[in-house]
C-alpha positions as CSV (number, residue, x, y, z in Angstrom):
1,M,258.6,83.4,-27.2
2,T,255.6,81.2,-26.6
3,S,253.1,81.7,-23.8
4,E,254.5,78.7,-22.1
5,Q,258.0,80.1,-22.2
6,A,256.7,83.4,-20.8
7,K,255.2,81.6,-17.9
8,S,258.3,79.6,-17.1
9,N,260.5,82.7,-17.4
10,G,258.4,84.8,-15.1
11,T,257.5,87.4,-17.8
12,P,255.1,90.4,-17.1
13,G,252.1,88.3,-18.1
14,S,252.6,85.7,-15.4
15,S,253.5,88.3,-12.8
16,R,250.3,90.2,-13.6
17,E,248.2,87.0,-13.0
18,E,250.1,86.3,-9.8
19,A,249.5,89.8,-8.6
20,K,245.8,89.5,-9.4
21,A,245.4,86.3,-7.5
22,S,247.3,87.7,-4.5
23,Y,245.1,90.8,-4.6
24,L,241.9,88.8,-4.7
25,Q,243.0,86.6,-1.8
26,S,243.6,89.7,0.2
27,L,240.1,91.0,0.0
28,P,238.0,88.6,2.2
29,S,239.9,89.5,5.3
30,K,238.9,93.1,4.8
31,N,235.2,92.1,4.2
32,L,235.5,93.2,0.6
33,A,234.8,91.4,-2.6
34,P,235.1,92.2,-6.3
35,L,231.9,92.9,-8.2
36,W,233.4,92.1,-11.6
37,T,233.8,88.4,-10.9
38,V,230.1,88.0,-10.2
39,M,228.5,90.8,-12.2
40,G,226.8,88.4,-14.7
41,A,225.2,86.3,-11.9
42,M,224.0,89.4,-9.9
43,V,222.6,91.3,-12.9
44,P,221.5,88.5,-15.3
45,P,220.1,89.2,-18.7
46,R,216.7,87.9,-17.7
47,P,214.9,87.1,-14.4
48,A,216.4,84.0,-12.8
49,P,214.0,82.7,-10.1
50,K,215.3,79.9,-7.8
51,A,211.8,78.4,-7.4
52,S,210.6,75.6,-9.7
53,V,207.2,74.6,-11.0
54,A,205.3,72.6,-8.3
55,L,201.9,71.0,-7.9
56,W,200.1,70.0,-4.7
57,K,197.2,67.5,-5.4
58,Y,194.4,68.2,-3.0
59,E,192.2,65.0,-2.9
60,E,195.0,62.5,-3.2
61,E,197.6,64.0,-0.9
62,A,197.1,67.3,0.8
63,R,193.6,66.9,2.1
64,P,194.1,63.4,3.7
65,L,197.3,64.6,5.4
66,L,195.6,67.8,6.7
67,L,192.8,65.8,8.1
68,Q,195.3,63.4,9.8
69,A,196.9,66.5,11.3
70,G,193.5,67.3,12.8
71,E,193.6,63.9,14.6
72,V,197.1,64.1,16.0
73,V,197.6,67.9,16.6
74,D,195.0,70.0,18.4
75,A,194.4,73.6,17.5
76,H,195.7,74.9,20.8
77,E,199.0,73.0,20.4
78,A,199.5,74.1,16.8
79,E,198.2,77.7,17.2
80,R,197.7,77.5,13.4
81,R,197.2,74.0,12.0
82,V,198.7,74.5,8.6
83,L,200.6,72.4,6.1
84,M,203.0,74.7,4.3
85,L,203.3,74.3,0.5
86,V,207.0,74.2,0.2
87,N,208.7,74.7,-3.2
88,P,210.9,71.6,-4.0
89,S,213.8,73.8,-5.0
90,L,213.7,75.9,-1.8
91,R,212.7,75.5,1.8
92,A,209.9,76.9,4.1
93,P,208.5,79.4,3.9
94,Y,209.0,79.6,0.1
95,T,206.2,78.5,-2.2
96,T,207.7,80.8,-4.8
97,D,210.7,83.1,-4.4
98,T,208.4,85.8,-3.0
99,L,205.1,84.1,-2.0
100,Y,204.1,81.7,0.9
101,A,201.0,79.5,0.8
102,G,199.7,76.9,3.1
103,L,196.5,74.8,3.7
104,Q,194.9,75.5,7.1
105,L,192.4,73.3,8.9
106,I,190.0,74.2,11.7
107,L,187.4,71.7,13.0
108,P,184.0,72.4,14.5
109,G,184.1,74.2,17.8
110,E,187.8,75.0,17.6
111,T,189.5,78.4,18.0
112,A,192.7,79.4,16.4
113,P,193.8,82.0,19.0
114,A,194.0,85.7,18.3
115,H,197.3,87.3,17.2
116,R,198.6,89.9,14.8
117,H,201.6,90.2,12.7
118,T,203.4,92.5,10.3
119,A,202.9,90.3,7.2
120,F,199.8,90.7,5.1
121,A,197.6,87.6,4.8
122,L,194.6,86.4,2.8
123,R,192.5,83.2,2.9
124,F,190.8,81.6,-0.1
125,I,188.2,79.2,1.2
126,V,188.6,75.7,-0.2
127,E,186.1,73.7,1.7
128,G,183.4,74.1,4.4
129,E,180.8,76.6,5.6
130,R,180.2,78.7,8.7
131,G,183.9,79.1,9.6
132,F,184.8,82.6,10.4
133,T,187.8,85.0,10.8
134,A,187.4,87.8,13.2
135,V,189.5,90.7,11.9
136,G,189.9,93.9,14.0
137,G,186.6,93.2,15.8
138,K,184.6,92.2,12.8
139,K,183.5,88.5,12.5
140,V,183.5,87.6,8.9
141,F,181.9,84.3,8.0
142,M,183.4,82.1,5.2
143,S,181.9,80.2,2.3
144,R,183.7,78.2,-0.3
145,G,185.5,80.5,-2.8
146,D,185.4,83.6,-0.7
147,V,188.5,85.7,-0.2
148,I,189.2,87.0,3.3
149,L,191.8,89.7,3.8
150,T,193.8,90.3,6.9
151,P,195.7,93.6,6.8
152,S,199.0,94.0,8.4
153,W,198.9,94.3,12.2
154,D,195.2,93.6,12.6
155,W,194.1,91.4,15.5
156,H,192.5,88.2,14.1
157,D,191.4,84.8,15.2
158,H,189.6,81.9,13.5
159,G,186.7,79.7,14.6
160,H,184.2,77.2,13.2
161,D,180.4,77.3,14.0
162,G,179.5,74.8,11.3
163,D,179.9,71.1,10.7
164,G,182.8,69.2,9.1
165,P,186.3,70.4,8.3
166,M,186.9,74.0,7.4
167,I,189.9,74.3,5.0
168,W,191.4,77.3,3.3
169,L,194.5,78.4,1.4
170,D,196.6,80.9,3.2
171,G,198.6,83.4,1.2
172,L,201.2,85.6,2.8
173,D,204.2,87.7,1.8
174,L,206.4,85.9,4.4
175,P,209.4,85.4,2.0
176,L,209.9,89.1,1.8
177,Y,210.7,89.1,5.4
178,Q,213.6,86.8,4.9
179,A,215.3,89.8,3.3
180,F,213.6,92.5,5.5
181,P,214.0,91.4,9.2
182,T,210.9,93.3,10.3
183,N,208.3,90.5,10.7
184,F,207.0,89.5,14.1
185,A,203.8,88.6,15.8
186,E,202.0,89.4,19.1
187,M,199.6,87.2,20.9
188,Y,196.4,88.6,22.3
189,S,195.7,88.2,26.0
190,E,192.6,86.1,25.4
191,S,192.0,83.3,22.8
192,R,189.6,85.5,20.9
193,Y,189.7,89.2,20.2
194,P,186.3,90.9,21.0
195,S,184.3,90.9,17.9
196,E,180.7,91.1,16.5
197,P,179.2,89.6,13.3
198,S,180.1,92.1,10.6
199,T,177.4,94.0,8.7
200,D,179.8,95.8,6.5
201,D,182.9,93.7,5.5
202,A,183.3,94.6,1.9
203,H,186.9,95.7,2.6
204,L,187.7,92.4,4.2
205,K,185.7,89.8,2.2
206,I,185.2,89.2,-1.5
207,P,182.5,86.6,-2.2
208,W,183.2,84.1,-5.0
209,S,179.8,84.9,-6.4
210,K,181.0,88.5,-7.1
211,A,184.1,87.3,-8.9
212,Q,182.3,84.7,-10.9
213,S,179.5,87.0,-12.0
214,H,182.2,89.4,-13.4
215,L,184.0,86.6,-15.1
216,D,180.9,85.1,-16.7
217,A,179.7,88.5,-17.9
218,Q,182.8,88.8,-20.1
219,P,182.7,87.7,-23.7
220,G,185.0,85.2,-25.2
221,P,186.6,81.9,-24.0
222,H,188.9,83.5,-21.4
223,A,188.4,86.2,-18.9
224,I,190.3,87.5,-15.9
225,Y,189.0,89.5,-12.9
226,H,191.3,91.4,-10.6
227,Y,189.9,92.0,-7.1
228,T,193.2,92.7,-5.3
229,L,194.1,89.3,-6.7
230,P,193.1,87.6,-9.9
231,A,190.6,84.9,-10.8
232,E,190.3,83.5,-14.3
233,R,187.6,81.7,-16.3
234,I,188.7,79.4,-19.2
235,A,185.8,78.0,-21.3
236,A,185.7,74.2,-21.8
237,G,188.2,73.2,-24.5
238,A,189.7,76.7,-24.7
239,A,193.1,78.3,-23.8
240,S,194.2,81.5,-22.2
241,P,196.6,83.8,-24.0
242,A,200.4,83.2,-23.4
243,V,201.7,85.6,-20.8
244,R,205.0,86.0,-19.1
245,E,205.3,88.3,-16.1
246,S,208.0,89.3,-13.6
247,C,205.7,88.4,-10.7
248,S,205.2,84.8,-9.5
249,F,201.9,83.0,-9.0
250,V,200.3,80.5,-6.7
251,Y,197.2,79.1,-8.5
252,H,194.3,77.3,-7.0
253,C,191.7,75.4,-9.1
254,F,188.3,76.4,-7.7
255,E,186.3,74.4,-10.3
256,G,186.9,72.3,-13.3
257,S,190.0,70.7,-14.6
258,G,192.8,71.2,-17.2
259,R,196.5,71.7,-17.6
260,T,198.9,74.6,-17.8
261,R,201.8,74.7,-20.2
262,L,204.8,76.5,-18.8
263,T,207.9,77.9,-20.5
264,L,210.5,78.6,-17.9
265,A,212.6,81.8,-17.6
266,D,215.3,80.5,-19.8
267,G,212.9,80.5,-22.7
268,K,213.6,76.9,-23.6
269,T,212.6,74.5,-20.9
270,T,208.9,73.6,-20.9
271,E,206.8,71.9,-18.2
272,E,203.2,70.9,-17.9
273,V,200.9,70.9,-14.8
274,V,197.7,68.9,-14.9
275,W,195.2,70.2,-12.4
276,K,191.6,69.7,-11.1
277,R,189.3,71.1,-8.4
278,G,191.2,71.7,-5.2
279,D,194.7,71.5,-6.6
280,T,197.3,74.2,-6.1
281,F,200.3,74.9,-8.3
282,A,203.3,77.4,-8.2
283,V,204.5,79.3,-11.2
284,P,207.9,81.0,-10.8
285,A,208.6,84.5,-12.0
286,W,209.1,85.1,-15.7
287,T,207.6,81.8,-16.6
288,E,205.3,82.0,-19.7
289,R,202.0,80.3,-18.9
290,V,199.0,79.1,-21.0
291,H,196.0,77.5,-19.2
292,Y,194.0,74.9,-21.1
293,A,190.5,73.9,-19.8
294,S,189.4,70.3,-20.2
295,E,186.5,69.7,-22.6
296,E,185.1,67.0,-20.3
297,G,181.6,68.0,-19.1
298,G,181.5,71.1,-21.3
299,E,181.9,73.4,-18.2
300,A,184.3,76.3,-17.8
301,S,187.3,76.0,-15.4
302,Y,187.9,78.7,-12.7
303,L,191.4,79.5,-11.3
304,F,192.2,81.8,-8.3
305,A,195.7,83.2,-8.0
306,V,197.9,84.8,-5.4
307,N,200.7,86.9,-6.9
308,D,203.1,89.7,-5.9
309,L,202.2,92.0,-8.8
310,P,201.0,94.9,-6.7
311,L,204.3,95.0,-4.8
312,L,206.4,94.9,-7.9
313,R,204.3,97.5,-9.6
314,N,204.6,99.9,-6.7
315,L,208.3,99.4,-6.6
316,G,208.6,99.9,-10.4
317,M,209.9,96.4,-11.0
318,Y,207.0,94.9,-12.9
319,K,207.6,93.7,-16.4
320,R,205.3,91.8,-18.8
321,E,205.1,90.0,-22.1
322,G,201.9,88.9,-23.8
323,E,198.3,90.1,-23.6
324,E,195.3,89.0,-21.6
325,K,191.9,90.6,-21.2
326,E,190.9,91.5,-17.7
327,S,187.8,93.0,-16.0
328,R,187.8,95.1,-12.7
């Protein structure tokens, strides 16, 4: 008897398939679902990020639009005047699957009112001088390239005592709170939390000068410095080692220009991002990356990065392929 005859005659084979289909149809009404039909997708053979590679050009696009926001939206109305860097394969607040980044603008004399939130935040200063963040009563002044940390649930506000626009890159772990519904904020009763200029802000501020001195002291064409988050130096015309990690990255070019070759998580698809000073780009998890610094001008290129490596490492989820030298 052929398989077609078995089906038409209602043999045990067809009865089994009918019973299976009936069984599966009965599960949703009981709020149950079979794991075996989706096991491959839920536990894939390699990381499968939903985010894609993305680039935000600073001078040509992001900066003009941010300055335009300064003309049409006042700081009080916005609370935080920020353009979110939204991954094209996802939606806000996702810059990668696990990281959020945005460009924030504050103009001379403005105040971004005091609040606190459960999410951890950092600021990498892109442009301007004499802006400040007051964190937990300490007024920390900003210079280009500095990293300012805002621990979870610390009162903080922003102001600007200098001239011209003050712009920085915000990095937060907001995407995590889409899975853990524990994120909320509280506004302070006044626009500014009581604060004094800080004389000891080493735990809140890492000056760029410190990071660059460590990078430049390392031999060879490539160096990486971890100060909670990494910065990299790539000599003119040189390349970084190929590295693939289970964490994702948001890179910002502090100085120089170049390109980054990316091999996606499938191990086959390749993309290239061309960057220069001020540009920001997203690298999804398990994407192999190689940075190439331009030979033009003979100067090294410097990249700053936000990543979720500390979280993954603490949870025992961090995996890595490739080698790179680092200093601490």
